C-alpha positions in Angstrom: -101.9 29.3 6.7 -103.7 32.5 6.1 -101.9 35.5 7.4 -104.8 36.8 9.3 -104.9 33.5 11.4 -101.4 33.5 12.4 -100.1 36.9 14.2 -96.4 36.0 13.0 -97.1 35.5 9.3 -97.9 39.3 8.1 -94.4 40.7 9.2 -92.6 37.4 8.2 -94.2 37.6 4.5 -93.5 41.4 4.2 -89.8 41.0 5.1 -89.3 38.2 2.9 -90.9 40.1 -0.1 -89.0 43.3 0.7 -85.6 41.3 0.7 -86.2 38.8 -2.1 -86.3 41.7 -4.5 -82.9 43.0 -3.3 -80.6 40.1 -4.4 -79.4 39.1 -1.0 -79.5 36.0 1.2 -81.7 36.7 4.2 -83.3 35.1 7.1 -86.4 36.5 8.7 -87.4 35.6 12.4 -90.5 36.4 14.3 -91.6 35.8 17.7 -94.6 36.2 20.0 -94.4 36.0 23.8 -97.5 36.0 26.1 -97.2 35.7 29.9 -99.4 36.2 32.8 -97.8 37.1 35.9 -99.8 37.0 39.3 -98.6 38.6 42.4 -100.1 37.5 46.0 -99.0 39.8 48.9 -98.6 38.9 52.5 -102.3 40.5 53.1 -103.5 37.8 50.4 -104.4 40.8 47.8 -103.8 39.4 44.0 -102.4 41.6 41.5 -102.4 40.2 37.8 -100.2 41.6 34.9 -100.2 40.5 31.4 -97.3 41.1 28.9 -97.1 40.6 25.1 -94.0 40.8 23.0 -94.2 40.6 19.2 -91.3 41.7 16.9 -89.4 40.5 13.7 -85.9 40.3 13.0 -83.6 40.1 9.6 -80.5 38.9 8.9 -79.1 39.7 5.5 -75.7 38.7 3.6 -74.3 39.4 0.1 -71.1 40.6 -1.4 -69.1 40.2 1.5 -71.2 42.1 3.8 -74.0 41.1 6.2 -76.3 43.1 8.5 -79.1 42.6 11.4 -81.8 44.6 12.5 -85.2 44.3 14.5 -88.5 45.9 14.7 -91.5 45.8 17.3 -94.8 44.6 16.1 -96.4 42.1 14.0 -97.8 43.8 11.0 -96.3 44.3 7.4 -94.9 47.6 8.4 -92.8 46.1 11.0 -91.6 43.5 8.5 -90.6 46.1 6.1 -89.0 48.2 8.7 -86.6 45.4 9.9 -85.7 44.5 6.3 -84.9 47.9 5.4 -82.9 48.6 8.5 -80.9 45.1 8.1 -80.2 46.2 4.7 -78.7 49.7 5.8 -76.7 48.0 8.4 -74.8 45.8 6.2 -70.9 46.0 7.0 -68.1 43.8 5.7 -68.5 40.2 7.1 -68.3 36.5 6.1 -71.8 35.0 5.5 -73.3 34.0 8.6 -76.3 32.3 7.2 -76.6 28.6 7.1 -77.4 27.1 3.5 -80.9 25.8 2.9 -79.9 22.3 2.7 -78.6 21.9 6.6 -81.7 23.4 7.7 -84.4 21.1 9.3 -88.1 20.4 8.6 -90.7 21.6 10.8 -94.3 20.4 10.8 -97.1 21.8 13.2 -95.8 23.7 16.1 -96.6 22.1 19.6 -99.7 23.5 21.0 -99.2 25.4 24.4 -102.5 26.6 25.8 -102.5 30.1 27.1 -102.1 30.6 30.7 -105.4 30.3 32.5 -105.8 32.9 35.3 -108.4 30.9 37.2 -105.6 28.1 37.4 -103.1 30.5 38.4 -105.6 31.9 41.2 -106.3 28.4 42.5 -102.5 27.6 42.7 -101.7 30.8 44.7 -104.5 30.1 47.3 -103.6 26.7 47.7 -99.9 27.2 48.0 -100.5 30.0 50.7 -102.6 27.7 52.7 -100.4 24.6 52.3 -97.6 26.9 53.4 -99.4 27.8 56.6 -100.1 24.2 57.4 -96.4 23.3 56.8 -94.8 25.5 59.1 -96.2 28.2 61.6 -92.5 29.9 62.0 -92.3 30.9 58.3 -94.1 33.9 56.9 -95.1 34.2 53.4 -94.0 37.8 52.2 -95.0 37.2 48.7 -95.9 34.7 46.1 -95.5 35.2 42.3 -96.6 32.8 39.6 -95.7 33.4 36.1 -97.1 31.2 33.3 -96.1 31.9 29.6 -96.0 30.6 26.2 -93.9 31.7 23.0 -94.4 31.0 19.3 -91.5 31.7 16.9 -91.0 31.4 13.0 -88.3 31.6 10.7 -88.1 31.7 7.1 -85.2 32.2 4.4 -84.7 33.3 1.2 -84.2 29.8 -0.1 -87.6 28.8 0.7 -87.4 27.1 4.3 -90.1 28.0 6.8 -90.0 26.6 10.6 -92.4 27.0 13.4 -91.8 26.2 17.2 -93.7 26.9 20.4 -92.8 26.5 24.1 -94.4 27.1 27.3 -93.5 27.1 31.2 -94.6 28.1 34.5 -92.7 29.4 37.4 -93.6 29.8 41.2 -91.4 32.2 43.3 -91.8 32.5 47.1 -90.4 35.3 49.1 -90.3 34.0 52.8 -89.3 35.5 56.2 -87.9 32.7 58.6 -88.0 33.3 62.2 -84.3 34.8 62.1 -82.0 35.6 59.4 -82.5 37.0 55.9 -85.5 36.4 53.9 -85.4 33.6 51.4 -86.3 33.4 47.8 -87.3 30.1 46.4 -87.9 29.2 42.7 -89.7 26.3 41.2 -90.6 25.6 37.6 -92.6 23.3 35.5 -94.0 22.8 31.9 -97.3 23.9 33.3 -99.2 25.4 36.1 -101.0 22.0 36.7 -97.7 20.3 37.3 -96.8 22.5 40.3 -98.1 20.6 43.3 -98.8 23.1 46.1 -98.5 20.6 49.0 -95.0 19.5 47.5 -93.7 23.0 47.2 -94.9 24.1 50.4 -93.2 21.3 52.3 -90.0 21.8 50.6 -90.0 25.9 50.9 -90.6 25.7 54.4 -87.9 22.7 55.1 -85.4 24.8 53.1 -86.3 28.0 54.5 -85.6 26.9 58.2 -82.2 24.9 57.2 -80.0 28.1 58.1 -81.6 30.9 60.0 -79.0 31.6 62.7 -75.1 31.4 62.8 -72.1 33.2 61.6 -70.0 33.2 58.5 -67.4 30.4 58.5 -63.8 31.0 58.4 -62.4 30.9 54.9 -61.3 27.4 53.8 -61.1 24.8 51.4 -63.9 22.4 51.9 -66.2 19.7 50.6 -69.6 21.1 49.6 -72.9 19.5 48.8 -75.1 21.8 46.5 -79.0 21.5 46.6 -80.5 21.4 43.1 -81.7 25.2 43.6 -78.0 26.0 44.3 -76.6 23.9 41.7 -78.8 25.1 38.9 -77.4 28.6 38.6 -73.8 27.4 38.8 -74.5 24.9 36.0 -75.8 27.5 33.9 -72.8 29.8 34.6 -70.5 26.9 33.7 -72.5 26.2 30.4 -72.4 30.0 29.6 -68.5 29.9 30.1 -68.0 26.9 28.1 -70.2 28.6 25.3 -67.3 31.4 24.9 -64.8 28.9 23.8 -64.5 26.5 21.0 -63.9 22.6 22.0 -60.3 23.0 20.9 -59.4 26.1 23.3 -56.2 25.1 24.8 -57.0 26.0 28.4 -60.0 24.0 28.7 -58.5 21.0 26.8 -55.9 21.1 29.6 -58.4 21.1 32.4 -59.0 17.7 34.4 -62.8 16.8 34.1 -64.2 14.6 36.5 -66.0 11.3 35.1 -69.1 12.2 37.4 -69.9 15.0 34.9 -72.5 14.2 32.3 -73.8 17.6 31.4 -76.0 17.7 28.1 -78.2 20.4 26.4 -81.2 18.4 25.6 -82.5 20.7 22.8 -84.8 18.0 21.1 -86.2 16.7 24.2 -88.0 14.7 26.0 -85.7 15.5 29.1 -85.5 19.0 30.5 -87.8 21.8 30.7 -87.9 23.5 27.2 -87.3 21.2 24.2 -87.7 22.6 20.9 -87.4 21.4 17.1 -84.8 23.8 15.9 -82.1 26.0 17.2 -81.9 29.8 16.9 -80.9 29.6 13.2 -83.4 26.8 12.0 -80.9 23.8 12.3 -82.6 20.8 13.7 -81.9 20.4 17.2 -79.6 17.6 18.4 -78.4 16.6 21.9 -75.2 18.4 22.5 -73.0 16.5 24.9 -70.9 19.1 26.8 -69.1 16.9 29.4 -68.9 13.2 29.6 -66.5 10.4 30.3 -64.1 13.0 32.0 -63.6 15.0 28.8 -65.1 18.1 27.2 -67.1 16.8 24.3 -68.7 19.7 22.5 -69.5 23.3 22.9 -72.1 25.7 21.4 -71.6 27.0 17.9 -73.4 29.0 15.5 -73.1 28.4 11.9 -70.8 31.4 11.5 -68.5 30.2 14.3 -68.7 26.7 13.1 -67.2 27.5 9.9 -64.2 29.3 11.5 -63.6 26.6 14.3 -64.4 23.2 13.0 -67.2 22.7 15.6 -70.6 21.2 14.8 -73.0 23.9 14.6 -76.5 23.7 16.0 -75.9 25.5 19.4 -77.4 28.9 18.4 -79.9 30.5 20.8 -82.0 33.8 20.4 -83.0 35.4 23.8 -85.8 37.5 21.8 -86.4 38.7 18.5 -84.1 41.7 19.4 -81.0 39.6 19.1 -79.0 37.8 16.6 -78.2 34.0 17.2 -75.4 33.6 19.7 -73.8 30.4 20.9 -75.3 29.3 24.1 -77.3 26.7 26.5 -80.9 26.2 26.0 -82.2 23.1 27.8 -79.4 21.9 29.9 -79.6 18.6 31.9 -77.2 17.1 34.5 -77.4 13.4 34.2 -76.7 11.1 37.3 -74.6 7.9 36.5 -75.3 6.8 40.0 -78.1 8.7 41.6 -77.6 8.9 45.4 -80.3 9.5 47.9 -79.9 12.3 50.2 -78.5 10.2 53.3 -75.9 8.7 51.0 -74.7 12.1 49.8 -74.2 13.4 53.3 -72.4 10.3 54.3 -70.2 10.8 51.3 -69.7 14.5 52.2 -68.9 13.4 55.8 -67.4 16.9 56.8 -68.1 20.1 54.9 -71.1 22.1 54.1 -74.6 21.7 52.8 -75.7 24.6 50.5 -79.6 24.9 50.9 -80.6 27.9 49.2 -79.1 30.4 46.7 -78.9 34.1 47.8 -78.5 36.0 44.7 -77.1 35.5 41.0 -73.7 33.8 40.5 -71.0 36.4 39.9 -68.5 35.6 37.2 -65.2 37.0 36.0 -64.8 35.5 32.5 -61.5 36.9 32.1 -60.1 34.8 34.9 -62.7 31.9 34.8 -63.6 32.6 38.4 -67.1 32.6 40.1 -68.7 33.4 43.2 -72.1 32.4 44.8 -73.9 33.2 48.1 -76.2 30.6 49.7 -77.7 29.5 53.1 -75.7 26.7 54.2 -75.4 24.1 56.9 -72.0 22.8 58.3 -71.8 19.0 58.3 -69.7 16.9 60.6 -69.6 13.1 60.4 -72.6 13.3 58.0 -74.6 15.1 60.6 -75.8 18.9 60.7 -73.4 20.6 62.9 -73.9 24.5 62.7 -76.0 26.8 60.6 -74.8 29.7 58.5 -77.3 32.2 56.9 -75.0 33.1 54.1 -71.8 31.8 52.9 -69.5 32.7 49.9 -68.7 29.7 47.6 -65.9 30.8 45.4 -63.8 29.0 42.7 -62.8 28.7 39.1 -64.6 26.9 36.5 -61.6 24.9 35.7 -61.5 23.7 39.3 -65.3 23.0 39.1 -64.7 20.7 36.2 -62.4 18.4 38.1 -64.2 18.8 41.7 -67.4 17.0 41.0 -67.6 13.7 43.1 -71.1 12.5 43.1 -74.6 13.3 42.0 -78.2 12.8 43.6 -81.4 11.4 42.6 -83.4 14.5 43.3 -83.3 16.3 40.0 -85.5 19.7 39.5 -86.1 22.0 36.9 -85.6 25.6 36.8 -86.1 28.5 34.3 -83.1 30.7 34.6 -80.8 32.2 31.9 -81.7 29.0 30.3 -83.7 25.9 31.4 -81.7 23.7 33.5 -82.3 20.2 35.4 -80.0 19.1 37.9 -79.9 16.9 40.9 -77.9 17.6 44.1 -74.0 17.8 43.5 -71.2 17.0 45.6 -67.8 18.9 45.0 -64.6 18.4 46.8 -62.4 21.2 48.2 -64.0 24.4 46.8 -63.5 27.7 48.7 -66.0 28.5 51.4 -66.0 32.0 53.2 
């Protein structure tokens, strides 16, 4: 492919040429990200913002030293700058680069059409109208629709070249119920066309009105049922915590793990929101089974970490071209062995709390392995709603979370958070509520 036909190739070629003459092993990674962000305010006014991110990064290794550097831009100058900076940054280190023979093959990247502003406008208007029809009690404060695509390329000194592309659409609603705090709702799909305004409006109004009045409950250990929107950030936080430790870590190996857990990173697809052909280092993607059968099965490992710990590599992610590969989740999916309907989950809950909407990010103390998450909740007694709580704190340890899962629903939804995640409702036994 000609360099002038692909915005990633000039920087990729220039960096490769610069490093090839230096007698080092190297990897060049380039990424282009494009997104259109539409904001609709309460008065109906629309504001559109477009963003473009283009950059190149180099990893080099040789003589017991390794270095990393990145530069913004897609031209040859940016490629040369990144290459030279990576050489200057070399410090004593084991070789972090995978050998050519373990890297995968990559054909043409999947085609992801750029965002269509007209399609986003139509969704914004349809969603606002559908929300008015769904509830006269809920006020739409702000609606945000983000549609984006990214394209990445990776090349090595051994002659490997890989291409990948991904796309996603997100709708976010800021809603004011008749009482209580404003609510933020998040929906994601592979494309804007797959966000159904009627369905989203109904779910948003229903969720927004679930817990509008009431006081915080007394601090207690209780059974809790998490809606997918509450379960999703907690699942991502759990996976990120697991990514910090190899599978042979002593504390995690001693943890009791519920057989209801079946958590996988579906990197190659087709399940999940963001499948890709290779990981952040060029290794062909594979299904990484994190939790299954009551056991901690695998963790995420870069090539460098795998050489130290004995884990299987292929778990690298690159948040952007500015970052070297790190272990972490990419396309999480919680699978349901027995997918229960909502009435069945509530019946199994019996007495406890249904957490309907998250209110802020998960707070994590990795040193202690504890987390905290705020959410709107409904107290449930004998399988029926009993009292509303606009804000509750769900607290616990990840070790406790691993053993507390009792059941999963059949209502899986996808979210674009720190990683993609697809999860149903999750029922946990005896977590701390305050």
